[in-house]
C-alpha angles and dihedrals in degrees: 000000000000128000113301112227112216137188117201119209114189131131093226115082094201090053091051092048092048093049091047092054092045096048096045095048096096097040098237095096125059122193104218099176147006133208134187099199141022098266093049089048094055092047092047091051090051092048099045104026094212126195093230133022116207103206131189119206098216106069135131126248091022123009121227096267092050090047092050090049092052092048092051091045088056090048096245108170100201117131108249124208115190110216109188149144090232112106094169110123091224090067091050093049092047091050091049091048091054093047112268117164098206142010124204132169120236093235092060122115116269088244090060092052092050092046089052091051093048090046098052092040088062092052099262130112133247127198122182104262093217090064097057100078092057090041090057091048092052095050129075122251114260118278119224090255091056091054097041098054091067127062121233091256092048090053089051090052092045092052092053092044089055090053087061098252120155121238090256091053092047090050091052093046093050096036093237133118122274089238089057090051091052089051091050092049091050091050091047092053091052095046097048094036100238129135104207145025095259092059090045091052091051089049089053092052093042092053094045096246093130114076099166097094 
């Protein structure tokens, strides 16, 4: 894995500086830009074309959710990790609906933040584990139609996907080929009408398929 190029968007300079020092400590992440509000963030993304955008929700001009919405409207493909103090499930669901790739709380350990960055950089999703119990409580139990649209094997794949496993890891766990996993993931997306792994993970939690938390 090469160096991951990151832009940090947060309205507090000390937070940005602290995150920059933390992320660049091991040498595999490079902070290529910083922004203090939504408009600056969008311009910085355009100018630097980072691999990952670390995005706060509370920012002036445009908040993080509005900024994410504008980036997705303009078809920006950067991976976006929301780093926020907001542990309310509504914020998480709204971010997922717009197209976020990961969601981490600011009081998480530094190892969690780095894991989230590595995970979304590789095309997977990462949702703050501490949010999943409340997320499950807020959501309805699965209806029979939710369960019946997926095969047993697709449910197995969906559960592991929701745990944050990569396709290769899912293949190993289920003793099937990585190509078969990719086919299952594609079928799952079509059946439950989602477009990415973050939305699929939320669907799994919402419909009580994930029992690990």
